[in-house]
N, C-alpha and C positions, 0 to 999 in steps of 0.2 A: 503494499499499499504506499501511497505517496507519503512523504515525510509531512507532518502537520508542524510547522515551524511555530516559534512563538509569536512571530509577526503574523500579518493577516495573509501571508503568501504560503503556498505549497511548493514544494520542489521534488523533482524526480530526475534521474539520470537516464540517459539513452544514448545509443550509439548511431552514427551517421551510416546510412546505407543508400545503395543505389535503389532507384524505384523502377517501376514497370513503364514510365514514360506516358502516363495516362492524365496526369494532373493538369496538365497545362491545357489541354483541349477540354476535358471535361469541366472543370471549375473556371475556366477563363470568363464565362459570363458574369458568374457570382463575384469574382475578383475584381472585374470591371466595375460592378456596382458598389462593392465596398470602398474601392478608390474613389469614386464620385460621391458617395455618401459620407465619407470620413476624411476627404482630402488626403487621401494617402496615394503613393505611387508604388504599389506592390510590384515586384518583379514577376514576369512571366515564369512558371516553372516553381517547384517546390523543393524544399530539403526534406528528406524522408528520414525519420528517426525510429528506431525500435528500442523499446524499453524491455527488461526483464522482468517488469511488472505492470499489471493492468492498472488503468485508473479510468473511470468513467465520468465524462463531463455533464453538467446539468444543461439540459436543452435550453432551459428557461434563461440561463445566463449567456447565452450565446448573442454576440453582437449583430449577427445577421444570419438568417435561414433562409437559403435557396430552395429551390425545388427539391433537391435530395441531398444538400450539403449544408453543415452547420460549421459556423466559425467563431472563434473566441480570441480575445486579446490575451498576449502572455508575453513571456521574455525567454530569449535564448542567450543565457548569460546576461550581458548588459544591453542586448540589441532587442527592441521591441518588435514582436512578431505576432502574426496571425495562425491559429491553429485550425485545421480543416479536418473535418470527419464527416463520413457520409453513414447511413443507418446500418450498414453491415460492416461497418469497420472494425477491425478487432481492438479491444480495449488497450492495446500495448503499442499501438502504431499512431503515429503523430505526423502529419503532413504539414509543413511549416513554410508560410509565405512571409517576405519580409521586402523592405524597400531596397535592400542591399542584395547583392549576390553572396549568400551566407558561405558558401564553400571557399570562394577565393577571399572575401573580406576577413575571414576567420581562419583562413588555412586549413580547412577541413578536408578530411579524406574518409573514405569507407572504414569503419571501424573505430573512429575516433569517438571518445565519450564527451557528451555535453551534458549541460543541466538546463532543464526547462522549468520555469517557474511561473506562477499566476496567482491571481487573488483566490483566497479561500472559497468565496462563493461560487466559483466556476466549478466546482467538483461536486457531483452528485455523491456525497459521503455515504448514503444509505446503499446505493448500488456497489460503491467501491469496498464497502466494508460487507456485503452481503455475502454469507457462505455458499449460497447456491450460485452466485455469479463468479465467485473466485475459484470454486471447484470447477464449474464449466470450463472457465478460461484455463486452469491448469491441465485438465484433460485434453484440452485441444491444442495448447499452445506452450506449455511449460517445456522449456528445453527446445522448442521448436518455433521460438518467437520470430527469427528472420526468415523463416520458410515462406511467410507472407509475400515477401519481395524475390525470393530466390528458389523456389520450387514449384513449377506449374503443376507437377504431380500432387504435391499436397493440397494445392488450391483446388484441384479436381475432386480430390477425396473430400474435402470440407463441404462441397457443393453436392456431394450425394444426398438425395433426398431424406434418407435416415439421420444423416449428420445435420444437414441444414436446419431441420426443425428443432435441433438442440443449439445450434450456433448463436441464437440471438442473445443468449444470457453471456456469451463471451465477448459480445460486440457492443459498439456504442448504440 
C-alpha cells in the first residue's frame, strides 16, 4: 500500500518501463482538452511506470474524466505531472503526462526507480486497503507487474472470459 506520509501527500515508488505505444493516439483528445482547460502544454506521449504495489485512485478526485480515461494531478519527484488511467488499468500501472519530456529532462531509462506523490484525497483508501482487491491484484500481478507492458501472451491470458470476470478488482 502507498506510504501514508505525515503530510497530506502519499508516495509510491515505481520503475520506468517502455510502453505499448498506445497512449499518444488514444488519449490525445483528452490531453488536448486538459491543456485547454488548465492552461497546460502537456507533451504528446506518456512515461510508463510500474509499481510493485497497487494503488487505486478515487474517480471523484480526478481533475478530468474523458470518455474512458481519468486524469489526476500528481508529482514525479519535483515535476508536476498528470496521471492517466482507464477503466481496466491495473492498479500498479501509472501513465504519466507532463509539460516536459520526462525521460530526457530527468535522464530516465527503463528500469530506473522514481517516486510519484500526490494529495492524500486522490486515493481511494477503502479500495486500496480492501483485502479482496489486494488478493485479486496479487493473484494476477504479484511478481508479474511488468508483464502488462512486456508480455502479449500474459495480456491474452488475463483477457480470457474466466479471468476477465475477476480482473475488475485488480484494476482501476
